[in-house]
C-alpha positions in Angstrom: 79.9 61.7 121.0 76.4 60.7 120.0 74.8 58.1 122.1 75.0 54.6 120.7 72.6 51.8 120.7 73.5 48.7 122.8 75.0 45.7 121.3 72.7 42.6 120.6 73.4 39.0 121.4 74.2 38.6 117.6 77.0 41.1 117.9 79.1 39.3 120.4 82.4 38.7 118.8 85.5 36.6 119.8 88.0 39.3 119.2 87.1 42.9 120.0 84.4 45.5 119.3 85.9 48.9 118.5 85.4 49.8 114.8 81.9 48.4 115.0 81.1 50.6 118.0 82.0 53.7 116.1 80.9 53.1 112.5 78.7 50.0 112.7 79.0 46.3 111.6 80.5 47.0 109.2 82.1 49.4 106.7 84.2 47.2 104.5 86.7 48.3 101.9 86.5 45.2 99.6 82.8 45.7 99.3 82.6 48.5 96.6 79.7 50.9 96.4 78.1 48.8 93.6 78.3 45.7 95.7 76.9 47.6 98.7 73.9 48.5 96.5 73.5 44.9 95.5 73.5 43.6 99.1 71.1 46.4 100.0 68.7 45.3 97.2 68.8 41.7 98.5 67.9 42.9 102.0 65.1 45.0 100.7 63.7 42.3 98.6 63.6 40.0 101.5 62.0 42.5 103.7 59.5 43.4 101.0 58.5 39.7 100.7 57.8 39.8 104.4 55.9 43.1 104.1 58.0 45.0 106.4 60.3 47.0 104.2 62.1 49.8 105.9 60.2 49.0 109.1 62.5 48.3 112.0 60.6 46.7 114.9 63.5 46.8 117.2 66.8 48.3 116.6 69.6 46.0 115.2 67.4 42.9 115.0 67.4 42.8 111.2 66.9 39.1 110.0 66.5 38.6 106.2 66.7 35.7 103.7 68.7 36.3 100.5 68.5 34.2 97.5 71.4 31.9 96.4 70.2 31.4 92.7 72.9 28.7 92.1 71.4 27.8 88.7 71.5 31.3 87.3 75.1 31.8 88.6 76.4 28.6 87.2 74.9 29.3 83.8 76.4 32.9 83.7 79.7 32.6 85.4 80.7 28.9 85.8 80.3 28.3 82.1 83.7 28.3 80.3 82.6 25.6 77.8 79.7 27.6 76.3 81.9 29.1 73.5 83.2 25.7 72.5 79.7 24.2 72.2 78.5 27.2 70.3 81.1 27.1 67.8 80.4 23.5 67.1 76.7 24.3 66.9 77.5 26.9 64.3 79.4 24.4 62.3 76.8 21.6 62.4 73.6 23.4 63.0 72.6 20.3 65.2 70.2 21.7 67.8 69.9 18.4 69.7 73.6 17.9 69.8 74.3 21.4 71.1 71.8 21.1 74.0 73.0 17.6 74.9 76.7 18.6 74.8 76.3 21.8 76.8 73.9 20.3 79.5 76.3 17.3 80.0 79.2 19.7 80.5 77.3 22.1 82.7 75.9 19.4 85.0 79.4 17.8 85.4 80.8 21.1 86.4 77.9 22.5 88.4 78.8 24.0 91.7 76.7 23.8 94.8 74.6 20.7 94.1 75.2 16.9 93.5 72.4 16.3 91.2 71.6 19.4 89.0 69.0 19.2 86.3 69.2 21.7 83.5 66.7 20.1 81.2 64.3 23.0 81.9 66.2 25.3 79.6 65.2 23.5 76.5 61.6 24.2 77.3 62.3 28.0 78.1 64.2 28.6 75.0 63.1 27.8 71.4 66.7 27.4 70.1 70.1 27.0 71.5 71.0 30.2 69.7 68.5 32.2 71.7 69.8 30.6 74.9 73.5 31.6 73.9 72.5 35.1 73.1 70.7 35.5 76.5 73.7 34.2 78.4 76.0 36.6 76.4 73.7 39.6 77.0 73.5 39.0 80.8 77.2 38.3 81.0 77.8 41.7 79.4 75.8 43.3 82.3 78.2 42.0 84.9 78.7 44.5 87.8 82.1 46.1 87.5 82.8 44.4 84.1 86.0 42.4 83.8 87.3 41.3 87.3 89.0 38.3 88.7 86.5 37.4 91.4 85.5 33.8 91.6 82.3 32.8 89.8 80.2 32.6 93.0 81.0 36.3 93.7 79.9 37.7 90.3 76.7 39.8 90.0 74.6 41.2 87.3 72.8 44.5 87.0 69.6 44.6 89.2 67.0 44.5 86.6 64.6 42.8 89.1 64.3 40.5 92.1 65.4 37.6 89.8 68.9 39.3 89.7 69.3 39.6 93.4 71.3 37.0 95.4 74.0 36.8 98.1 77.8 36.4 97.9 78.6 32.7 98.2 81.6 30.5 98.7 81.0 27.2 96.8 83.3 24.2 97.3 82.0 21.2 95.3 78.4 20.7 96.5 79.0 22.6 99.8 77.6 26.2 99.8 78.0 28.9 102.5 77.5 32.7 102.4 80.7 34.7 102.3 81.4 38.1 103.8 84.3 39.1 101.6 82.4 41.1 99.0 79.1 41.4 100.9 80.6 42.6 104.1 77.4 43.9 105.7 77.9 47.5 104.3 74.7 46.9 102.3 72.9 46.0 105.6 74.1 49.3 107.2 72.8 51.2 104.1 69.4 49.4 104.6 69.3 50.4 108.3 70.3 54.0 107.6 67.5 54.4 105.1 65.1 52.6 107.4 65.9 55.2 110.1 65.7 58.1 107.6 62.0 58.6 107.9 61.7 58.5 104.2 61.0 54.8 103.7 57.7 55.1 102.1 58.9 57.5 99.4 61.9 55.3 98.6 59.7 52.3 98.4 57.3 53.9 96.0 60.1 53.9 93.4 62.2 50.9 94.4 59.2 48.4 94.7 57.6 48.8 91.3 60.8 49.5 89.3 63.2 47.0 90.9 61.7 44.6 93.4 58.5 43.8 91.5 59.8 44.7 88.1 57.9 43.2 85.2 60.5 44.4 82.7 61.6 42.2 79.8 65.2 41.9 81.2 63.9 40.5 84.5 61.8 38.0 82.6 64.8 37.0 80.6 66.7 36.2 83.9 63.7 34.3 85.1 64.1 31.9 82.0 67.6 30.9 83.2 66.3 29.5 86.4 64.1 26.4 87.4 60.6 27.4 88.4 61.3 30.9 87.2 63.5 31.7 90.2 61.0 30.8 93.0 63.4 28.6 94.9 66.8 28.7 96.8 66.0 31.0 99.7 69.0 31.0 102.1 68.5 30.9 105.9 68.1 34.1 107.8 71.1 36.3 108.0 71.4 38.2 111.4 74.1 40.3 113.1 73.5 43.8 111.5 74.4 46.7 113.7 74.1 50.4 113.2 75.2 52.3 116.3 73.1 55.5 116.0 69.3 55.7 116.3 69.1 58.7 114.0 71.5 61.0 112.2 70.9 63.8 109.8 73.1 61.9 107.3 70.4 59.2 107.0 67.8 61.7 105.8 70.3 63.7 103.6 71.2 60.4 101.7 67.4 59.4 101.4 66.5 62.9 100.1 69.3 62.6 97.4 67.9 59.2 96.4 64.4 60.6 96.0 65.7 63.6 94.1 67.5 61.3 91.6 64.3 59.2 91.3 62.3 62.2 90.4 64.4 62.9 87.2 62.9 62.0 83.9 65.1 59.1 83.1 64.4 55.4 83.0 64.5 53.6 86.3 67.6 51.6 85.4 69.5 54.7 84.5 69.1 56.1 88.0 71.1 53.1 89.5 74.7 54.3 88.6 73.9 57.8 90.1 72.4 56.2 93.2 75.6 54.3 93.5 77.8 57.5 93.3 75.6 59.5 95.8 75.5 56.6 98.3 79.2 56.3 98.1 79.6 60.0 98.8 77.2 59.9 101.7 78.8 56.8 103.2 82.2 58.6 103.1 80.6 61.7 104.8 79.2 59.4 107.5 82.5 57.7 108.0 84.4 61.0 108.5 81.6 62.7 110.6 81.5 59.8 113.0 85.3 60.0 113.3 85.1 63.8 114.1 82.4 63.2 116.6 84.6 60.7 118.6 87.5 63.3 118.4 85.1 66.0 119.7 85.7 68.1 116.5 82.5 70.2 116.0 83.8 71.9 112.7 82.2 70.8 109.6 83.7 68.0 107.5 85.1 69.7 104.4 86.5 68.5 101.1 88.6 71.0 99.0 88.0 69.9 95.4 90.4 70.4 92.6 88.7 70.9 89.3 91.4 69.4 87.1 93.7 71.9 85.6 96.3 71.5 82.8 99.1 72.5 85.2 99.6 72.0 88.8 97.9 74.7 91.1 97.9 75.5 94.7 94.4 74.0 94.8 95.8 70.6 93.9 98.1 70.8 97.1 95.3 72.0 99.2 92.9 69.3 97.9 95.7 66.6 98.7 96.4 68.0 102.1 92.6 67.9 102.9 92.5 64.4 101.7 95.4 63.4 103.8 93.8 65.0 107.0 90.5 63.4 106.4 92.2 60.0 105.7 93.9 60.1 109.2 90.7 60.9 111.1 89.5 57.2 111.5 92.7 56.0 113.1 92.8 59.0 115.4 89.2 58.4 116.4 89.9 54.8 117.1 92.8 55.6 119.5 90.7 58.3 121.1 87.7 56.0 121.6 89.8 53.3 123.3 91.9 55.7 125.5 88.8 57.5 126.6 88.0 54.7 129.0 90.8 56.0 131.1 88.7 59.2 131.9 85.8 57.2 133.3 85.1 56.9 137.0 85.2 53.0 136.7 88.8 53.2 135.4 89.8 55.8 138.1 88.4 53.5 140.8 90.4 50.4 139.7 93.2 51.1 142.1 90.8 50.6 145.1 90.5 46.9 144.1 92.7 44.1 145.5 93.7 43.1 141.9 93.5 46.3 139.6 94.8 44.5 136.6 92.2 41.7 136.7 89.4 44.3 137.2 90.8 46.4 134.3 90.5 43.3 132.1 86.9 42.8 133.1 86.1 46.5 132.4 87.8 46.4 129.0 86.0 43.2 128.1 82.6 44.8 128.9 83.3 47.8 126.8 85.4 46.3 123.9 85.0 42.5 124.2 88.7 42.3 124.9 90.6 40.5 126.2 89.2 37.1 125.9 90.1 34.2 128.1 92.2 32.9 125.1 94.3 36.1 124.7 97.9 35.9 125.7 98.6 39.4 127.3 101.9 41.1 127.1 101.0 44.0 129.5 102.0 44.1 133.1 100.0 47.0 134.3 96.6 48.6 133.6 97.9 51.6 131.5 99.9 49.3 129.1 96.9 47.1 128.9 95.0 49.9 127.3 97.9 50.5 124.8 98.1 46.9 124.0 94.4 47.0 122.8 95.1 50.3 120.9 97.9 48.4 119.0 95.8 45.4 118.2 92.8 47.6 117.2 94.9 49.8 114.8 96.5 46.7 113.2 92.9 45.4 112.6 91.6 48.8 111.5 94.4 49.1 108.9 93.2 46.0 107.2 89.9 47.2 105.9 88.1 50.1 107.7 91.0 52.5 107.4 91.0 51.9 103.6 87.3 52.7 103.3 87.7 56.4 102.6 90.5 55.9 100.0 88.8 52.8 98.1 85.2 54.2 98.0 86.4 57.7 97.0 88.3 56.3 94.1 85.3 54.0 93.1 82.8 56.9 92.9 85.1 59.2 91.2 85.6 61.5 94.1 89.4 61.2 94.7 92.1 60.7 92.2 96.0 60.7 91.8 95.8 61.6 88.1 98.6 63.8 87.0 100.1 63.6 90.5 101.8 61.2 92.9 99.4 62.3 95.7 95.8 61.5 96.1 93.4 64.4 96.2 89.7 65.3 95.9 89.1 65.7 92.1 85.6 64.7 90.9 85.0 62.9 87.6 82.3 63.8 85.0 80.2 60.9 86.3 80.1 62.2 89.9 79.5 65.7 88.8 76.5 64.6 86.7 75.2 62.6 89.7 75.5 65.7 91.9 73.4 67.8 89.4 70.7 65.2 89.1 70.6 65.1 93.0 70.6 68.8 93.6 69.2 70.7 90.6 65.4 70.1 90.3 65.1 73.3 88.3 67.5 75.8 86.8 69.9 77.0 89.4 72.3 79.9 89.4 75.9 78.6 89.4 76.9 80.4 92.6 73.9 79.1 94.3 74.9 75.5 93.2 78.4 75.9 94.6 76.8 77.1 97.9 74.4 74.2 98.0 77.3 71.8 97.5 79.2 73.4 100.4 76.3 73.4 102.8 75.2 69.9 101.9 78.5 68.1 101.4 81.2 70.3 102.7 82.6 70.9 99.2 85.0 73.9 98.8 85.3 74.8 95.1 84.9 78.5 94.6 86.3 81.5 96.6 83.1 82.4 98.6 83.2 78.8 100.1 86.9 79.0 100.7 86.8 82.1 102.8 88.5 80.5 105.8 91.3 78.9 103.7 91.9 82.2 101.9 91.9 84.1 105.2 94.4 81.6 106.6 96.9 82.6 103.8 97.0 79.1 102.3 95.8 80.5 98.9 94.5 83.6 97.3 91.0 84.3 96.1 92.1 84.1 92.5 93.1 80.5 92.8 89.7 79.4 94.0 88.0 81.7 91.4 89.8 80.0 88.7 88.9 76.6 90.2 85.2 77.5 90.1 85.6 78.7 86.5 87.0 75.4 85.5 84.0 73.7 86.9 81.8 76.0 85.0 83.5 75.1 81.8 83.3 71.4 82.7 79.6 71.5 83.3 79.1 73.6 80.2 80.9 70.9 78.1 78.6 68.3 79.6 75.6 70.2 78.7 74.7 70.9 82.3 75.3 74.6 82.4 74.4 77.6 80.4 75.8 81.1 80.4 73.3 83.8 79.6 75.6 86.7 80.1 79.0 87.7 81.5 77.4 87.8 85.1 74.9 85.1 84.9 75.5 81.3 84.5 72.9 78.7 85.3 73.3 75.0 86.1 70.6 73.1 84.2 69.4 69.5 84.8 68.2 68.3 81.4 66.3 65.5 83.0 64.5 67.5 85.7 61.0 66.5 86.3 59.7 70.0 85.9 62.1 71.0 83.1 64.8 73.8 83.3 
């Protein structure tokens, strides 16, 4: 297992420290890839303001100040009366009455402040109609579209720094940050990219196009905020923890970001592809860390079914592969805890007058469990370890165990379409992201398949499936047909051209240097 960095004082928890020790604090299933990117952007913005973006002075001491932007969020998402006022405005064409009615209702229902003042909006917008259209436009750019999240956990597309803020829980005039949808996965992403050695290259795109964007969309968002958004900085957020000083996964992800940035597409159009690629790399990181704990040196692999009209053996293999990968984290958790029994400290416990007490002290040093408040059920040191395993698995199943399933679905990597079983079956959106990240110039189709295998562990065609074929699980024709379906998919998307019976090329129409 890779050597991990020590916990900091901000990482001391009251329950136990197991998931975090393996994967960091923390991978969280309720934080989707889009919300992970939004949290990351908030961290990056704060660090840019302090002129230390992607520069980690000491490991795991990240402290950043996100924005709250309560005025913007109340106007966009805590505004159910807007339509009523606007319909009345259309009927009467009374500008003054529309502003007066809306401001009165908005200030009465404003969350997070006792004495809000929305009068600045009349100065920023020539007419109530323009104000209404602005609000409707930005509402249509809500991340993840229609959802049932509370208004203080709604986010808009990151057109610029004025669109960046943290997840909040608002109760009357009381405001506190919430970790339900910003569960620190974005902080892990920031730390990974900080340790990738690619910080300057990433910043050369992100700073002018997002953080310091002068776009009209960012200026529109400014108009909805008092002082044009230059207020409401929250207190420092601390407690981030990424266990590993450096991993190849960090650089691989950063390289894919840079490759996508280098395409000839508008900056904002890169964001959905960055979300897809980030989700994929985070899944690979999650599974690789699990295999590392389990001392499995074989490459993490994904058998991908390119959707077929009828069920094929590839579908079964892709589903089996998915299930095997999905079980890795729980197996790693059990292995990580039980490995303490192999240490010299554990083997020497019987030499102490009270081995059970010493075992508790050792487990607490390693896993922050048991605490003084825990009512233990165990009567001997071996059952004490199993009690921790049971508690850790129960906690693991709540969120971290779901990470692979939820994120795979969100980025279009896994699916149960036309089947009762989940398997790896990429969508067109993910395939396009893969082309943008891997095809800087025209690439022969078989080279493209090989690159996907070497970089991500994808098994699609027969050449990459040699081990599977040799094991007798499928024949060469099944995988050849699978790769042919991918060729046809890419061709229908305008991403592949066949020049002859033996020569097909994947083409990136947005490549910087052309195709």
